[in-house]
C-alpha positions as a printed Julia matrix, in Angstrom:
508×3 Matrix{Float64}:
  24.89   22.16   -3.33
  24.63   19.51   -0.55
  21.42   17.99   -1.8
  22.64   17.84   -5.42
  25.7    15.84   -4.14
  23.43   13.59   -2.12
  21.19   12.76   -5.14
  24.32   12.09   -7.27
  25.55    9.67   -4.63
  22.11    7.97   -4.43
  22.0     7.51   -8.21
  25.55    6.15   -8.33
  24.67    3.56   -5.67
  21.72    2.24   -7.75
  21.64   -0.49  -10.43
  18.96   -0.22  -13.14
  18.23    3.47  -13.01
  17.5     4.96  -16.47
  18.94    8.41  -17.22
  17.16    9.38  -20.48
  17.89   12.19  -22.96
  15.45   15.08  -22.6
  15.64   15.81  -26.34
  12.56   13.98  -27.39
  10.18   12.22  -25.01
   7.45   13.78  -22.87
   9.11   14.33  -19.47
   7.1    12.71  -16.55
   8.03   12.26  -12.97
   6.98    9.41  -10.7
   6.42   10.93   -7.24
   6.12    8.97   -4.02
   4.94   11.04   -1.04
   7.24    9.31    1.41
  10.86    8.61    1.91
  13.19    6.95   -0.66
  13.67    3.97    1.67
   9.81    3.43    1.79
   9.23    4.21   -1.84
  11.82    1.83   -3.25
  10.09   -1.03   -1.41
   6.89   -0.28   -3.3
   6.44   -2.22   -6.54
   4.02    0.39   -7.9
   6.97    2.86   -8.18
   9.05    0.26  -10.05
   6.16   -0.66  -12.36
   5.47    2.98  -13.35
   9.2     3.68  -13.84
   9.57    0.68  -16.21
   6.28    1.37  -18.16
   7.16    4.99  -18.92
  10.84    4.41  -19.73
  10.17    1.43  -22.01
   8.5     3.91  -24.44
  10.67    6.11  -26.72
   8.08    8.98  -26.67
   8.17    9.19  -22.86
  10.81    9.51  -20.17
  10.39    9.26  -16.44
  12.44   10.21  -13.4
  11.71    9.8    -9.62
  11.08   12.15   -6.77
  10.66   11.28   -3.06
  10.07   13.11    0.17
  13.07   12.71    2.5
  12.22   15.2     5.22
  15.19   14.05    7.32
  17.63   15.4     4.76
  16.69   18.79    3.28
  13.56   20.76    2.68
  14.27   20.69   -0.99
  14.38   16.8    -1.15
  10.82   16.64   -2.49
  11.55   19.12   -5.31
  14.45   17.56   -7.23
  14.55   14.38   -9.23
  17.02   11.58   -8.61
  18.15   11.11  -12.19
  18.79   14.66  -13.48
  18.24   16.64  -10.19
  15.67   18.82  -11.96
  12.86   20.57  -10.18
   9.29   19.21  -10.37
   8.24   22.26  -12.45
  10.47   21.11  -15.29
   8.22   18.12  -15.99
   5.01   18.01  -18.02
   3.15   15.94  -15.4
   3.76   14.79  -11.88
   2.43   11.26  -11.28
   1.92   10.59   -7.56
   1.69    6.99   -6.41
  -0.24    6.87   -3.06
  -0.67    3.5    -1.33
  -1.31    4.75    2.2
  -3.81    7.39    3.33
  -1.41    8.97    5.77
   0.79    9.97    2.86
  -1.98   12.49    1.87
  -0.48   14.62    4.7
   2.8    14.99    2.74
   1.19   16.29   -0.46
   0.97   20.03    0.48
   4.62   20.31    1.77
   5.88   18.56   -1.33
   4.01   20.83   -3.7
   5.1    23.94   -1.7
   8.74   22.69   -1.79
   8.33   22.53   -5.6
   7.11   26.15   -5.73
   3.65   25.07   -6.83
   0.2    26.02   -5.64
  -1.19   23.23   -3.35
  -4.72   23.4    -4.9
  -5.48   22.44   -8.47
  -7.75   25.48   -8.87
  -4.83   27.84   -8.24
  -2.56   26.37  -10.96
  -2.31   27.46  -14.54
  -0.63   26.48  -17.84
   2.82   27.31  -16.35
   2.48   24.45  -13.89
   2.77   20.69  -14.69
  -0.38   18.61  -14.3
  -0.61   16.81  -10.99
  -2.1    13.33  -11.36
  -2.6    10.76   -8.61
  -3.07    7.01   -8.44
  -2.59    4.09   -6.12
  -4.74    1.99   -3.81
  -5.6     4.78   -1.33
  -6.86    7.09   -4.14
  -8.66    4.33   -5.91
 -10.68    3.58   -2.75
 -11.58    7.12   -2.0
  -9.81   10.18   -3.64
 -12.12   12.83   -2.11
 -10.02   14.06    0.92
  -7.06   14.73   -1.32
  -8.94   15.44   -4.58
  -8.56   19.24   -4.48
  -4.81   18.85   -4.73
  -5.0    16.8    -7.92
  -5.84   17.77  -11.47
  -6.76   14.15  -12.15
  -6.84   10.77  -10.32
  -6.42    7.37  -11.88
  -8.91    4.81  -10.52
  -7.61    1.26  -10.7
  -4.63   -0.43  -12.09
  -2.05    1.69  -13.96
  -1.48   -0.8   -16.85
  -5.19   -0.45  -17.84
  -5.15    3.38  -17.68
  -1.71    4.56  -18.77
  -1.97    4.06  -22.54
  -5.06    6.31  -22.83
  -3.68    8.74  -20.24
  -0.28    9.23  -21.86
  -1.75    9.55  -25.33
  -3.95   12.37  -23.98
  -1.05   14.01  -22.2
   0.9    14.09  -25.46
  -2.07   15.33  -27.55
  -2.92   18.21  -25.13
   0.53   19.77  -24.89
   0.06   23.48  -25.47
  -3.7    23.51  -24.86
  -5.29   25.49  -22.03
  -5.48   23.81  -18.66
  -9.3    23.6   -18.95
  -9.06   21.81  -22.26
  -6.44   19.45  -20.87
  -8.73   18.56  -17.88
 -11.7    18.03  -20.21
  -9.67   15.66  -22.35
  -8.37   13.79  -19.28
 -11.9    13.39  -17.93
 -12.74   11.49  -21.08
 -10.04    8.82  -20.46
 -11.61    5.64  -19.0
 -10.57    5.26  -15.35
  -9.59    8.92  -14.89
 -11.43   11.07  -12.31
 -11.13   14.79  -12.68
 -12.23   16.43   -9.38
 -13.1    19.76  -11.02
 -15.31   18.02  -13.53
 -17.11   15.6   -11.15
 -18.53   12.46  -12.61
 -18.49    8.83  -11.62
 -15.27    6.95  -12.37
 -15.2     3.22  -12.98
 -12.21    1.24  -11.73
 -10.06   -0.19  -14.5
  -7.98   -3.42  -14.3
  -6.09   -5.74  -16.53
  -7.17   -9.35  -17.23
  -3.85  -10.84  -18.22
  -1.02  -10.09  -15.79
   1.57  -11.92  -17.87
   1.49   -9.01  -20.32
   2.79   -6.72  -17.6
   5.68   -8.13  -15.54
   6.09   -6.32  -12.23
   9.34   -6.58  -10.22
  12.28   -4.61   -8.93
  13.59   -2.3   -11.62
  16.1    -0.22   -9.64
  18.25   -2.11   -7.15
  19.5    -0.26   -4.05
  20.73   -1.32   -0.74
  18.91    1.66    0.89
  15.5     0.03    1.26
  13.73   -2.56    3.42
  14.18   -5.3     0.77
  17.51   -4.06   -0.54
  19.05   -7.52   -0.64
  16.11   -9.07   -2.59
  14.49   -9.07   -6.03
  10.83   -8.31   -5.42
   8.36   -9.91   -7.79
   4.58   -9.68   -8.02
   3.02  -13.08   -8.0
  -0.69  -12.38   -8.04
  -3.34   -9.67   -7.53
  -6.69   -9.63   -5.81
  -8.16  -12.19   -3.5
 -10.63  -15.01   -3.91
 -11.77  -14.61   -0.34
 -14.2   -11.91    0.85
 -13.17  -10.97    4.32
 -15.57   -8.23    5.4
 -12.9    -5.8     6.64
 -10.54   -5.96    3.68
 -10.24   -3.62    0.77
  -8.25   -6.02   -1.4
 -11.16   -8.07   -2.7
 -12.98   -4.89   -3.86
 -10.07   -2.71   -5.12
  -8.01   -5.46   -6.77
 -10.58   -8.01   -7.91
 -10.77  -10.34   -9.65
  -8.27  -12.76   -8.3
  -5.53  -13.18  -10.89
  -2.13  -14.85  -10.95
   0.95  -14.82  -13.13
   1.82  -18.08  -15.05
   4.62  -20.3   -13.67
   6.71  -19.8   -16.86
   6.44  -15.99  -16.87
   7.42  -15.76  -13.23
  10.47  -18.05  -13.67
  11.55  -16.15  -16.83
  11.25  -12.86  -14.97
  13.23  -14.19  -12.04
  15.95  -15.68  -14.29
  16.49  -12.24  -15.78
  17.06  -10.63  -12.37
  19.23  -13.38  -10.95
  22.44  -11.5   -11.83
  21.33   -8.67   -9.44
  20.22  -10.55   -6.37
  20.29  -14.06   -4.85
  17.14  -13.77   -2.81
  13.58  -13.25   -4.06
  10.57  -11.74   -2.24
   7.21  -12.88   -3.54
   4.65  -10.09   -3.41
   0.85  -10.31   -3.44
  -2.06  -10.06   -1.05
  -2.16  -13.88   -0.77
   0.86  -15.0    -2.67
   0.65  -18.58   -1.35
  -2.81  -18.89   -3.03
  -1.12  -19.03   -6.38
  -2.46  -22.34   -7.81
   1.15  -23.49   -8.62
   2.92  -21.85   -5.71
   5.0   -24.95   -4.7
   6.22  -25.27   -8.29
   7.07  -21.54   -8.34
   9.08  -21.97   -5.19
  10.88  -25.02   -6.5
  11.66  -23.3    -9.78
  13.08  -20.24   -7.97
  15.27  -22.51   -5.81
  16.58  -24.24   -8.94
  17.59  -20.8   -10.26
  19.68  -20.37   -7.16
  17.48  -18.05   -5.26
  16.92  -17.96   -1.54
  13.26  -17.34   -0.8
  11.31  -14.71    1.32
   7.61  -14.94    1.93
   5.43  -12.89    4.3
   2.23  -14.41    5.43
   0.19  -17.6     4.94
  -3.5   -18.26    5.49
  -4.36  -20.34    8.54
  -6.43  -22.85    6.64
  -5.57  -24.6     4.51
  -1.8   -24.57    5.11
   0.16  -26.64    2.76
   2.96  -28.84    4.08
   4.52  -29.05    0.62
   4.7   -25.21    0.46
   6.17  -25.02    3.93
   8.81  -27.57    2.99
   9.72  -25.52   -0.13
   9.99  -22.35    1.93
  12.28  -23.9     4.47
  14.46  -25.36    1.74
  14.67  -21.86    0.37
  15.99  -20.52    3.64
  12.78  -18.93    5.01
  13.08  -18.79    8.82
  10.04  -16.64    9.78
   6.37  -16.49    8.74
   3.18  -14.63    9.71
  -0.28  -16.12   10.15
  -3.33  -14.13   10.97
  -5.96  -15.36   13.44
  -7.53  -11.83   13.01
  -9.77  -12.17   16.09
  -9.88  -14.09   19.37
 -12.99  -16.2    18.99
 -14.5   -18.4    16.16
 -17.73  -16.37   16.41
 -16.01  -13.01   15.81
 -13.94  -14.56   12.96
 -17.05  -15.78   11.34
 -18.58  -12.27   11.61
 -15.64  -10.8     9.69
 -15.59  -13.58    7.09
 -12.92  -15.89    8.51
 -14.13  -19.43    8.72
 -11.54  -21.25   10.86
 -11.46  -22.44   14.48
  -8.99  -22.08   17.25
  -7.96  -25.69   16.61
  -7.2   -24.78   13.0
  -4.79  -22.06   14.25
  -3.04  -24.51   16.68
  -2.74  -27.1    13.88
  -1.29  -24.49   11.5
   1.39  -23.57   14.11
   2.26  -27.23   14.6
   2.77  -27.68   10.8
   4.92  -24.57   10.69
   7.07  -25.71   13.6
   7.5   -29.19   12.26
   8.53  -27.8     8.85
  11.47  -25.99   10.48
  10.26  -22.38   10.76
  11.75  -20.83   13.83
  10.03  -17.45   14.18
   6.35  -16.93   13.93
   4.23  -13.78   14.16
   0.51  -13.85   14.84
  -1.44  -10.93   13.46
  -4.84   -9.86   14.83
  -7.05   -6.74   15.09
  -8.69   -4.96   17.96
 -11.83   -2.8    17.76
 -13.73   -5.03   15.3
 -17.42   -4.52   14.96
 -19.2    -6.33   17.73
 -16.03   -7.01   19.69
 -16.16   -7.1    23.5
 -13.52   -7.27   26.18
 -14.26  -11.05   26.35
 -13.15  -11.37   22.75
  -9.86   -9.6    23.59
  -9.33  -11.92   26.6
 -10.0   -14.85   24.32
  -7.31  -13.6    21.91
  -4.88  -13.55   24.81
  -5.88  -17.14   25.73
  -5.46  -18.21   22.11
  -2.05  -16.59   21.98
  -1.01  -18.63   25.05
  -2.21  -21.87   23.43
  -0.26  -20.87   20.35
   2.78  -20.23   22.53
   2.48  -23.72   24.08
   2.33  -25.3    20.63
   5.24  -23.14   19.37
   7.41  -24.13   22.33
   6.98  -27.79   21.42
   8.8   -27.02   18.13
  11.29  -24.42   19.4
   9.43  -21.58   17.58
   9.71  -18.09   18.94
   6.26  -16.52   18.9
   5.13  -12.86   18.82
   1.82  -11.1    18.41
   1.16   -7.99   16.38
  -2.15   -6.19   16.84
  -3.57   -3.26   14.94
  -6.74   -1.19   15.21
  -9.55   -2.0    12.86
 -10.08    0.75   10.37
 -13.32    0.62    8.35
 -12.58    0.92    4.61
 -14.68    2.16    1.69
 -16.2    -0.41   -0.61
 -16.13   -3.12    2.09
 -19.12   -4.57    3.9
 -18.08   -2.61    6.99
 -17.83    0.75    5.16
 -20.75    2.3     6.97
 -19.72    1.32   10.54
 -17.83    3.61   12.87
 -14.29    2.97   14.1
 -13.99    2.45   17.82
 -12.69    5.47   19.83
  -8.91    5.38   20.18
  -9.04    5.39   24.05
 -11.27    2.29   23.92
  -8.79    0.57   21.54
  -5.84    1.55   23.71
  -7.66    0.12   26.67
  -8.04   -3.14   24.87
  -4.48   -3.12   23.76
  -3.49   -2.71   27.36
  -5.87   -5.52   28.47
  -4.12   -7.78   25.92
  -0.65   -6.78   26.92
  -1.35   -7.23   30.61
  -2.8   -10.71   30.01
   0.33  -11.76   28.23
   2.93   -9.91   30.21
   5.65  -12.28   31.47
   4.1   -15.18   29.6
   6.65  -15.36   26.79
   4.62  -13.62   24.05
   5.89  -10.28   22.9
   3.07   -7.97   21.91
   3.55   -5.12   19.4
   0.46   -2.83   19.29
  -0.51   -0.29   16.68
  -0.95    3.41   17.48
  -4.67    3.77   17.85
  -4.72    7.57   17.5
  -2.9     7.48   14.17
  -5.25    4.69   13.06
  -8.17    7.05   13.76
  -6.52    9.64   11.45
  -6.22    7.0     8.81
  -9.92    6.15    9.24
 -10.84    9.8     8.83
  -8.74   10.01    5.6
 -10.24    6.69    4.37
 -13.79    7.74    4.87
 -13.65   11.52    4.46
 -14.59   13.98    1.7
 -13.26   17.27    0.29
 -13.85   18.98    3.82
 -10.59   17.35    4.85
  -8.5    18.97    2.15
  -8.14   22.28    4.16
  -7.33   20.28    7.25
  -4.48   18.58    5.4
  -3.38   21.74    3.69
  -3.28   23.81    6.92
  -1.4    21.28    9.07
   1.36   23.36   10.8
   3.1    20.09   11.71
   2.49   16.49   10.71
   1.77   15.21   14.18
  -1.29   14.08   16.18
  -1.36   17.45   17.94
  -1.09   19.28   14.56
  -3.88   17.12   13.1
  -6.18   17.83   16.01
  -5.49   21.6    15.85
  -6.17   21.67   12.17
  -9.32   19.56   12.43
 -10.66   21.81   15.23
  -9.82   24.98   13.21
 -11.95   23.68   10.41
 -14.89   23.14   12.66
 -14.59   19.32   12.35
 -14.05   16.4    14.73
 -13.21   12.67   14.44
 -17.0    11.96   14.85
 -17.53   13.53   11.44
 -15.49   10.81    9.7
 -13.75    8.11   11.59
 -16.38    7.55   14.25
 -19.37    8.23   12.0
 -22.0     5.6    11.42
 -23.64    5.93    7.97
 -27.26    4.99    7.8
 -28.61    2.51    5.22
 -28.97    4.3     1.92
 -27.14    7.41    3.1
 -24.84    8.79    0.34
 -21.15    8.02    0.84
 -18.31   10.3    -0.35
 -16.79    7.48   -2.3
 -19.97    6.64   -4.23
 -18.28    8.44   -7.15
 -15.96    5.49   -7.46
 -17.53    2.32   -9.02
 -15.5    -0.73   -8.22
């Protein structure tokens, strides 16, 4: 079989995969509803894989959704090439709302009913987790038997004990027992679920477990540095879904990195605001002393540490991202960003003087209260940044995305701007910068609107997802219309003060 051969080749190309004996442990499968290449860049997949396989009474394999290969790609595991129906439970990790759209075809490819209500004792339990489901599980809830709300390390001990204890019981009894596990939401037995999290990150090292070249960060060891954020930007889910702000100790990070040094000579430091680690410069210095080259994504505009920049450059970092987020100080203050245009220019000067040669600015369009004047101001700020970057031989680009209101944030009740309006402002920005030396990369506003609907929707969207004839914008619109729904019902809806919200069942 072609796909069987492809999976064997994939496994053979990996380092660190665990092929366990099926003779004893409860068989579980970690499922990522996107491609192998995307999944293996996700530290949640690596963390789950390690946690399960470190326990003698459990074993875990992996399944991904590679639609570019064969239709059976979402039905066979990498390690033993077994079908999903051979496992006791399928554990989906969902970080991104658009991956909800891949759930029905994956379940169908496995020969399983899409809806939980149509499954019986002959089917494995389908359990979800991850940031997107923690924020609002409702649009995809009918597909799941249970959903984990919060951080896996805090939930898995109780969840796995329950899975072991309920083998052989009726599905209803299993669901009732799962509903009693703290942090587990069972859609068929609705009740509020409180987000769970761990206090001490050092007890749970998170980093690359399976090394493969076939991923975005294939030449690096990825390592989680911190979780949460001590800032409260009004548009951002991180402060709510991953609070409190926590970091791993210097010694634990360096010990973890030392153990992985034989696999890779570059390290990628992962976290919403990795540079906010209180000992970040020492972490970077220690990693360099271990012989690692460094990779870091973004830094806050203010304050920006020259010591950290110096360490990054010594570690071989050549590009960085900073996020002005909006074009005017007034709009930035409105979204919780307290820095000026001059602070942005000063940050670029420091980055250039340190020796960084590529810089990406990140901003949003469609923010609450935004006007065309704010977008024109963003273009003007980008040109000022370009002038400062030119002084230090830094190549500058600008990435812009559409603002998507997220549950559990101060903007959760506000509507998303219409996609034509966002596209018009993208166009305004691009025309203002055309031929001026700033390359603009704009988001797809129509897909952002789909994301907003899935972020703020409820169970009414499950049939829309399930009946998609094709995962495309046209397919989404057809399915939405067939269900008697429109974007105004979710993405463009303004919720009144005190009006119940679908995600009120989740307590952050």
